[in-house]
C-alpha positions in Angstrom: 0.0 0.0 0.0 1.3 3.5 -0.8 2.0 6.1 1.8 -0.8 8.5 0.9 -3.3 5.6 1.1 -2.0 4.4 4.4 -2.2 7.9 5.9 -5.7 8.4 4.5 -6.8 5.1 6.0 -5.1 5.9 9.3 -6.9 9.3 9.4 -10.3 7.7 8.7 -9.8 5.1 11.4 -8.7 7.7 13.9 -11.8 9.8 13.1 -14.0 6.7 13.5 -12.4 5.9 16.9 -13.0 9.4 18.1 -16.6 9.4 16.8 -17.4 6.1 18.6 -15.8 7.4 21.8 -17.8 10.6 21.6 -21.0 8.8 21.0 -20.3 6.3 23.8 -19.5 9.0 26.3 -22.8 10.8 25.4 -24.7 7.5 26.0 -22.9 6.3 29.1 -22.1 9.3 31.2 -25.2 10.7 33.0 -26.0 14.4 32.3 -26.2 15.0 36.1 -22.6 13.9 36.5 -21.4 16.3 33.8 -23.4 19.2 35.3 -22.0 18.6 38.8 -18.4 18.3 37.5 -18.8 21.5 35.5 -20.2 23.3 38.5 -17.4 22.1 40.8 -14.7 23.1 38.2 -16.2 26.6 38.0 -16.3 27.0 41.8 -12.7 25.8 42.2 -11.6 28.2 39.4 -13.3 31.1 41.1 -11.9 30.3 44.5 -8.4 30.2 43.1 -8.9 33.6 41.6 -10.2 35.0 45.0 -7.3 33.5 46.9 -4.8 35.0 44.4 -6.4 38.4 44.7 -6.2 38.2 48.5 -2.5 37.6 48.3 -1.8 40.3 45.7 -1.7 38.0 42.7 -3.8 37.9 39.7 -6.2 40.5 38.3 
């Protein structure tokens, strides 16, 4: 098989693997878990900015 064909096949397979992983994550991970994780991440980020401001760091 020639190199361009191999690279094309590799790219297609890689895209397919990512598409399957994306679909599986959407089907298997509960929406509530995603919402809680996002909320926790936002709170942690805000707390780190507040702590930095108290110590003279950051914005």
